[in-house]
C-alpha angles and dihedrals in degrees: 000000000000117000113249141130109277112248123230103252126195121189116197109209134032098227126126094277098049094042091049089053093049093046094052093046091053092050085059095048098259121129122225127174120214118209119197130178093220118101092230144342088274097047094109143007111273096214136239137324132311132203111219113215120215096234097047123013096027090043090053090050091051090052088050091052090242105104096105091047089051093050090052089059101035126104111220090181087064089076090081109123120197130182121195132178124241086267089061092247111147110245100171134009122180113186116189121235114262091244095048100111115114092020092051134048106269118196130241133175113256091233093052091050092049093049089050091056095041092051091053093057122091113257118283094016089126120061106204122202089032105135110181113230104167141009110208120198116230129179124294097023093299122133137201115223121212122199134198093249090058096257120136135190136177128230140183089208126030114193115200104214090146100120136233097342095041117178091199091057089063090071093052106034143019090216118121129186115271124211110255094211091249126101127190120207104205122211134153148212122222125206084009100175090053105032100029104026097154091053092043091053091049090050096051121194098310134016128338120194127191110186130175138149101344094320136089147179112211121183123187127191113232125182123281094038093294120143117197114207131202120194106199131200137169095230146130114302089238098038098138095047090050088050091052092241128155108211089213089062097085094182094053093047092048090052093049092050093048088052091052092051097046109154096029121125116277088232090061094042086062087075087064100039103040098060119154094183108043121236131301120193113225116177111194121236136185137187118244115275118267099028108189135154141194113266109259121191113248097013137086142147139229138182119001092349086065104032115008108183138163118280089247090089091065083213109096102099093031091055092045092054092045087051090052092048094047094046092050092050091047089056092045095048101042128072095224139036094237094053090047093053094047091050092050095046089050088061097037105052102055096045094044089054092054093048092047092051088052092049092051090051091047096054094044087053097046095048102043135111090259096034097134092055094045094046093049090052092049095049093047092052093044094051 
């Protein structure tokens, strides 16, 4: 490691990318403070399951000294990928080999991954209830951060790991996320193997996708017998408001979704009707491709703040963690913050463009008039 005065580093956002960056910096004796707007680590559900790729997510975990801990939690059987038709007939079913753990993309719940990273940090690294309201430029590339509770702090490097609607990004880029044309309505099944055995069997051990004519039902195994379900539609961004629906009215939303999926197999419609969790509307957004910015001293981005894309890349969390690892190593291996950020952005921007282009192609293929045929061809070729 080069000898230099350690910079004051503020990471905005306690997601996988920001936490990975903080952990690797700490392993090399460099302090970083993470600021997150949530009240605590348990303030909200962290979402579904992630597949960790060897060259990105698993690489970052190895650099963080956490790969073995991850493998102890991961579910290699979760790599199973199944495609069915709207009639629930299985069209494709890829089951991973039993030994395919480190060489494959084993799954882990988002919450488990985040807890793994949080527990590895020194106490008080994360400042909860720190909602960023303003980033004030100072001299020499430093910035003063203002938070909703009135607190302020100064940093030589501010890392925007604050997701899709990043406040830090506003200082670097005029780009804002654009609606992809596809909305997911999320729901879920609890105690699935016991209470929803037919749907659990159709899901398998990993991910089941039923795609047809701009619509889809996607079911994902999580831990503890939970199945997370995404009901996808190419539709208006404000579809439920225009339909006069209240998302809290479970019966009305169920009826509206069943109408949208008229003609689909009753087996697949069970993923809509048998909800244990209600319905959450999740329109999918993406940043323009390519998303670049002019280098600005003292500021940079990682993860969704830098390259928000549709989930059909399978790369979002993996890239965020690789970003965090690469940025940490750039700080460790360069004698100044500005050189570190330039080196990191030289890696980040080209690869994020490639991934975002793939994600845009993926969602356009999955939600198309001939989506079943196109997805089957892609899966067959990939496996």
